[in-house]
C-alpha positions, 0 to 999 in steps of 0.5 A: 893961679892955675896949673896951666898957667905954670905949665905955660911959664915953664914951657916959655922958659924951656923953649925960649919963645912964646912960639916954642911954648905954643908948639910944645903945648899944642896951643896957639901962640896968642893963647899962650900970651893970654895965659901969661898976661892973666898970670901977670895981672893976678900976681901984679908982677911983670914976669917977662921983659918983652923989649928984646926979640926973645922973652927974658925973665925979670928979676921977679920973674926968675924968682917966681919961676924957680918956685913954680918949677918946684911946685910943678915937680911936686904936682908930678909927684902927686900924679905919680902917687895917684897912679900907683894908688890906682894900680892897687899899691897899698898906702901902707904896709907893715911888717912885724919881725921877731926881735931875735932875727938878724935884720941884715938880710932883710934890709936890702929887700926892704930898701929896694921895695921902698925905692920901687913903691915910694907911695907905700909907707913901709912900717917895720915893727920889732916885736918880742915873743909872740908879738909878730904873730899877735900883730898879724892876727889882729890885722895890724901887720901884713906879714909876720917874720917869726917862729911857728910857736903858737901860730894858728897853722890852719889860718896862715901860710908860712915859709921858712926864711932863716934860722936863729941860734940863741945861746946863754951868755954872761960877762966874765965879771959875773964870775961864773965857774970856769970849765965846760961842764954844764952849770946846774940850776942850783949854781945859777939860782944865785945869779940874775937871769935877764929876760925880755918882756914879750909884746904879744900879751900875757899868753906869749910871755917867756916860760921856756928856758926860764930857770925855776926859783932863781933871780930874775930881771925883765927888760924891754927888748934885746938891746937892753938885755945885751947891755945889762948882761954885758955890764955883768949884772945878770946872764941870759940867752941872746941870738948869735948874730948879736954876740958874735964880736963880744964872744970873739973878744971875750967880752961875753962867754958862752955858757952851758947851763942845765935846762937852758940848751942852745936853741935853733929856731926857724924863722918863717915868713907868715901871712893870713889866708883870709886877707888877699895881699896888696900888690906891694905886700905880694911882691915883698912876700915873694922876695923875702928869703928868696935870696937864700934859696 
Protein backbone atom coordinates (compact mmCIF):
# COMPACT_ATOMS: atom_id res chain seq x y z
CA UNK A 1 0.00 0.00 0.00
CA UNK A 2 1.41 3.37 -1.03
CA UNK A 3 0.61 6.93 -0.10
CA UNK A 4 -0.19 7.91 -3.70
CA UNK A 5 -2.76 5.10 -3.85
CA UNK A 6 -4.62 6.54 -0.86
CA UNK A 7 -4.45 10.01 -2.39
CA UNK A 8 -5.96 8.68 -5.63
CA UNK A 9 -8.72 6.96 -3.64
CA UNK A 10 -9.55 10.18 -1.80
CA UNK A 11 -9.55 12.18 -5.05
CA UNK A 12 -12.00 9.77 -6.72
CA UNK A 13 -14.41 9.91 -3.81
CA UNK A 14 -14.14 13.70 -3.53
CA UNK A 15 -14.63 14.45 -7.24
CA UNK A 16 -17.01 11.56 -7.94
CA UNK A 17 -15.20 10.30 -11.07
CA UNK A 18 -11.89 8.88 -12.21
CA UNK A 19 -11.63 11.76 -14.68
CA UNK A 20 -12.13 14.34 -11.91
CA UNK A 21 -9.44 12.64 -9.82
CA UNK A 22 -7.08 12.64 -12.79
CA UNK A 23 -7.59 16.36 -13.34
CA UNK A 24 -7.08 17.17 -9.65
CA UNK A 25 -3.89 15.11 -9.45
CA UNK A 26 -2.61 16.15 -12.91
CA UNK A 27 -2.41 12.55 -14.09
CA UNK A 28 -4.04 10.59 -16.89
CA UNK A 29 -7.31 8.81 -16.20
CA UNK A 30 -5.70 5.49 -17.09
CA UNK A 31 -2.97 6.09 -14.53
CA UNK A 32 -5.59 6.69 -11.81
CA UNK A 33 -7.49 3.56 -12.82
CA UNK A 34 -4.27 1.52 -12.78
CA UNK A 35 -3.35 2.86 -9.31
CA UNK A 36 -6.71 1.84 -7.84
CA UNK A 37 -6.59 -1.58 -9.52
CA UNK A 38 -3.19 -2.19 -7.95
CA UNK A 39 -4.54 -1.20 -4.54
CA UNK A 40 -7.57 -3.48 -4.89
CA UNK A 41 -5.38 -6.41 -5.95
CA UNK A 42 -3.05 -5.86 -3.01
CA UNK A 43 -5.96 -5.66 -0.57
CA UNK A 44 -7.91 -8.43 -2.29
CA UNK A 45 -10.96 -6.17 -2.01
CA UNK A 46 -13.18 -4.45 -4.51
CA UNK A 47 -13.31 -0.82 -3.38
CA UNK A 48 -15.53 0.57 -6.14
CA UNK A 49 -18.59 -0.80 -7.91
CA UNK A 50 -18.21 0.13 -11.56
CA UNK A 51 -21.69 -0.97 -12.69
CA UNK A 52 -22.96 2.64 -12.82
CA UNK A 53 -21.59 5.60 -14.76
CA UNK A 54 -19.98 7.02 -11.63
CA UNK A 55 -17.81 4.85 -9.37
CA UNK A 56 -19.54 4.03 -6.07
CA UNK A 57 -17.79 2.70 -2.99
CA UNK A 58 -18.67 -0.84 -2.05
CA UNK A 59 -19.55 -1.54 1.62
CA UNK A 60 -15.96 -2.72 2.17
CA UNK A 61 -14.73 0.30 0.24
CA UNK A 62 -16.62 2.69 2.51
CA UNK A 63 -15.01 1.21 5.62
CA UNK A 64 -11.56 1.25 4.03
CA UNK A 65 -12.05 4.82 2.81
CA UNK A 66 -12.87 6.06 6.32
CA UNK A 67 -9.65 4.59 7.66
CA UNK A 68 -7.67 5.83 4.65
CA UNK A 69 -8.96 9.38 5.27
CA UNK A 70 -7.75 9.17 8.87
CA UNK A 71 -4.31 8.01 7.74
CA UNK A 72 -4.09 10.84 5.19
CA UNK A 73 -4.90 13.40 7.89
CA UNK A 74 -2.18 11.91 10.06
CA UNK A 75 0.28 12.08 7.18
CA UNK A 76 -0.57 15.74 6.67
CA UNK A 77 0.02 16.33 10.37
CA UNK A 78 3.42 14.68 10.12
CA UNK A 79 4.33 16.88 7.17
CA UNK A 80 3.31 19.96 9.17
CA UNK A 81 5.42 18.78 12.09
CA UNK A 82 8.43 18.29 9.84
CA UNK A 83 7.93 21.77 8.37
CA UNK A 84 7.90 23.30 11.86
CA UNK A 85 11.04 21.40 12.81
CA UNK A 86 12.79 22.69 9.69
CA UNK A 87 11.82 26.18 10.82
CA UNK A 88 14.00 25.71 13.96
CA UNK A 89 11.06 25.09 16.27
CA UNK A 90 12.27 23.13 19.25
CA UNK A 91 10.83 19.65 19.84
CA UNK A 92 10.63 20.48 23.58
CA UNK A 93 10.59 23.66 25.67
CA UNK A 94 10.87 23.65 29.48
CA UNK A 95 9.83 26.52 31.75
CA UNK A 96 10.86 26.23 35.42
CA UNK A 97 8.58 28.32 37.63
CA UNK A 98 8.84 29.31 41.27
CA UNK A 99 5.97 27.64 43.12
CA UNK A 100 5.23 30.96 44.85
CA UNK A 101 4.23 32.59 41.55
CA UNK A 102 0.58 32.94 40.55
CA UNK A 103 0.16 30.88 37.36
CA UNK A 104 -3.08 32.55 36.26
CA UNK A 105 -1.41 35.34 34.19
CA UNK A 106 1.03 32.83 32.65
CA UNK A 107 -1.40 30.12 31.56
CA UNK A 108 -3.04 32.03 28.65
CA UNK A 109 0.41 32.74 27.21
CA UNK A 110 1.39 29.07 27.47
CA UNK A 111 -1.94 27.98 25.98
CA UNK A 112 -1.54 30.30 22.99
CA UNK A 113 2.06 29.17 22.49
CA UNK A 114 0.93 25.55 22.52
CA UNK A 115 -1.73 26.26 19.91
CA UNK A 116 0.64 28.22 17.67
CA UNK A 117 3.42 25.64 17.93
CA UNK A 118 1.82 22.20 18.44
CA UNK A 119 5.02 20.42 17.38
CA UNK A 120 6.80 21.79 20.47
CA UNK A 121 6.22 19.84 23.68
CA UNK A 122 5.77 22.38 26.48
CA UNK A 123 7.02 21.22 29.86
CA UNK A 124 6.10 23.24 32.98
CA UNK A 125 8.15 22.52 36.10
CA UNK A 126 7.02 23.95 39.44
CA UNK A 127 10.05 24.34 41.69
CA UNK A 128 10.72 25.48 45.25
CA UNK A 129 13.37 27.88 46.57
CA UNK A 130 16.33 27.86 44.16
CA UNK A 131 14.90 25.07 42.03
CA UNK A 132 14.09 27.18 38.94
CA UNK A 133 17.61 28.63 38.80
CA UNK A 134 19.20 25.24 39.42
CA UNK A 135 17.24 23.73 36.51
CA UNK A 136 18.17 26.67 34.25
CA UNK A 137 21.91 26.49 35.00
CA UNK A 138 21.89 22.68 34.69
CA UNK A 139 20.50 23.05 31.17
CA UNK A 140 17.23 21.37 32.16
CA UNK A 141 15.10 24.49 31.57
CA UNK A 142 15.03 27.08 28.80
CA UNK A 143 13.38 29.82 30.86
CA UNK A 144 13.15 30.27 34.62
CA UNK A 145 10.59 32.39 36.45
CA UNK A 146 11.97 33.15 39.89
CA UNK A 147 13.51 35.74 42.18
CA UNK A 148 17.13 36.79 41.68
CA UNK A 149 18.28 35.20 44.96
CA UNK A 150 21.43 33.22 44.23
CA UNK A 151 21.36 33.98 40.50
CA UNK A 152 24.73 34.41 38.71
CA UNK A 153 23.74 37.75 37.18
CA UNK A 154 26.70 37.92 34.78
CA UNK A 155 25.56 34.68 33.17
CA UNK A 156 21.88 35.42 32.62
CA UNK A 157 19.43 37.87 31.11
CA UNK A 158 16.62 38.85 33.48
CA UNK A 159 13.52 41.04 33.32
CA UNK A 160 10.87 41.60 36.04
CA UNK A 161 7.42 40.15 35.30
CA UNK A 162 5.44 39.93 38.57
CA UNK A 163 5.47 40.57 42.30
CA UNK A 164 4.66 37.98 44.95
CA UNK A 165 3.60 38.89 48.50
CA UNK A 166 4.24 36.23 51.14
CA UNK A 167 2.84 36.65 54.62
CA UNK A 168 2.66 34.39 57.67
CA UNK A 169 -0.78 32.88 58.31
CA UNK A 170 -2.40 30.43 60.69
CA UNK A 171 -5.74 28.75 61.30
CA UNK A 172 -7.87 30.09 64.18
CA UNK A 173 -7.64 26.54 65.53
CA UNK A 174 -4.01 27.19 66.43
CA UNK A 175 -5.25 29.59 69.16
CA UNK A 176 -2.49 32.12 68.74
CA UNK A 177 -2.84 35.27 70.90
CA UNK A 178 -5.26 37.72 69.30
CA UNK A 179 -4.39 41.34 68.64
CA UNK A 180 -2.33 43.42 66.27
CA UNK A 181 0.94 43.30 68.20
CA UNK A 182 3.85 41.33 66.79
CA UNK A 183 4.14 37.87 68.29
CA UNK A 184 7.56 37.26 69.78
CA UNK A 185 9.92 34.46 68.82
CA UNK A 186 9.47 32.90 72.28
CA UNK A 187 5.69 32.89 71.87
CA UNK A 188 5.97 31.18 68.48
CA UNK A 189 8.55 28.55 69.51
CA UNK A 190 5.85 26.32 70.93
CA UNK A 191 3.96 26.23 67.62
CA UNK A 192 5.06 24.24 64.57
CA UNK A 193 6.44 26.34 61.73
CA UNK A 194 5.59 24.65 58.43
CA UNK A 195 8.19 25.05 55.67
CA UNK A 196 8.40 23.68 52.15
CA UNK A 197 11.44 21.73 51.00
CA UNK A 198 13.57 23.28 48.29
CA UNK A 199 14.17 21.59 44.96
CA UNK A 200 17.44 23.34 44.13
CA UNK A 201 19.76 21.31 46.37
CA UNK A 202 21.17 21.89 49.85
CA UNK A 203 22.43 25.38 48.98
CA UNK A 204 18.84 26.54 48.37
CA UNK A 205 17.05 25.22 51.46
CA UNK A 206 14.98 27.78 53.39
CA UNK A 207 16.97 29.78 55.93
CA UNK A 208 15.42 33.25 55.78
CA UNK A 209 12.36 33.71 58.06
CA UNK A 210 13.06 30.39 59.78
CA UNK A 211 12.51 31.06 63.48
CA UNK A 212 15.36 29.78 65.71
CA UNK A 213 14.72 27.15 68.34
CA UNK A 214 11.19 26.42 67.28
CA UNK A 215 9.34 23.31 66.15
CA UNK A 216 9.42 22.69 62.42
CA UNK A 217 7.64 20.48 59.90
CA UNK A 218 8.88 20.18 56.33
CA UNK A 219 6.48 19.41 53.49
CA UNK A 220 7.07 18.78 49.80
CA UNK A 221 5.21 21.74 48.25
CA UNK A 222 3.01 24.77 48.90
CA UNK A 223 -0.24 22.86 48.39
CA UNK A 224 0.68 20.49 51.20
CA UNK A 225 1.88 23.42 53.31
CA UNK A 226 -1.46 25.18 52.95
CA UNK A 227 -3.40 22.04 53.90
CA UNK A 228 -1.31 21.50 57.02
CA UNK A 229 -1.79 25.13 58.09
CA UNK A 230 -5.53 25.03 57.38
CA UNK A 231 -5.77 21.91 59.55
CA UNK A 232 -4.42 23.93 62.49
CA UNK A 233 -1.24 21.86 62.75
CA UNK A 234 1.16 24.76 62.32
CA UNK A 235 1.76 28.20 60.85
CA UNK A 236 3.86 29.53 57.98
CA UNK A 237 4.25 31.92 55.09
CA UNK A 238 2.12 31.55 51.96
CA UNK A 239 1.69 33.72 48.85
CA UNK A 240 -1.28 36.08 49.07
CA UNK A 241 -2.83 34.70 45.88
CA UNK A 242 -3.06 31.26 47.53
CA UNK A 243 -4.81 32.51 50.68
CA UNK A 244 -7.00 35.36 49.43
CA UNK A 245 -10.31 33.51 49.90
CA UNK A 246 -9.31 31.91 53.21
CA UNK A 247 -8.22 35.27 54.66
CA UNK A 248 -11.51 36.80 53.49
CA UNK A 249 -13.59 34.12 55.23
CA UNK A 250 -11.42 33.90 58.32
CA UNK A 251 -10.30 30.32 57.65
CA UNK A 252 -6.75 31.69 57.80
CA UNK A 253 -5.57 34.65 59.87
CA UNK A 254 -2.66 36.89 58.86
CA UNK A 255 0.00 37.02 61.56
CA UNK A 256 2.44 39.65 62.70
CA UNK A 257 5.50 37.72 63.78
CA UNK A 258 8.81 39.04 65.08
CA UNK A 259 11.63 38.28 62.58
CA UNK A 260 9.07 37.22 59.95
CA UNK A 261 8.03 40.33 58.03
CA UNK A 262 5.64 40.34 55.08
CA UNK A 263 7.85 39.73 52.05
CA UNK A 264 7.45 41.40 48.68
CA UNK A 265 9.47 39.46 46.13
CA UNK A 266 9.90 40.38 42.48
CA UNK A 267 9.70 37.48 40.03
CA UNK A 268 11.91 37.72 36.94
CA UNK A 269 11.97 35.85 33.67
CA UNK A 270 15.51 34.54 33.35
CA UNK A 271 17.47 32.85 30.56
CA UNK A 272 21.12 32.00 30.03
CA UNK A 273 23.29 34.24 27.89
CA UNK A 274 25.48 31.41 26.61
CA UNK A 275 22.65 29.44 24.97
CA UNK A 276 20.94 30.93 21.90
CA UNK A 277 17.18 30.46 22.28
CA UNK A 278 15.10 28.45 19.82
CA UNK A 279 12.32 30.10 17.85
CA UNK A 280 9.53 29.10 20.24
CA UNK A 281 11.54 29.88 23.40
CA UNK A 282 12.36 33.35 22.07
CA UNK A 283 8.74 34.05 21.18
CA UNK A 284 7.58 32.87 24.62
CA UNK A 285 10.26 34.94 26.34
CA UNK A 286 9.00 38.16 24.75
CA UNK A 287 5.36 37.37 25.56
CA UNK A 288 5.82 36.49 29.26
CA UNK A 289 4.93 39.55 31.28
CA UNK A 290 4.14 41.64 28.19
CA UNK A 291 0.47 42.07 29.10
CA UNK A 292 1.37 43.66 32.40
CA UNK A 293 3.72 46.27 30.96
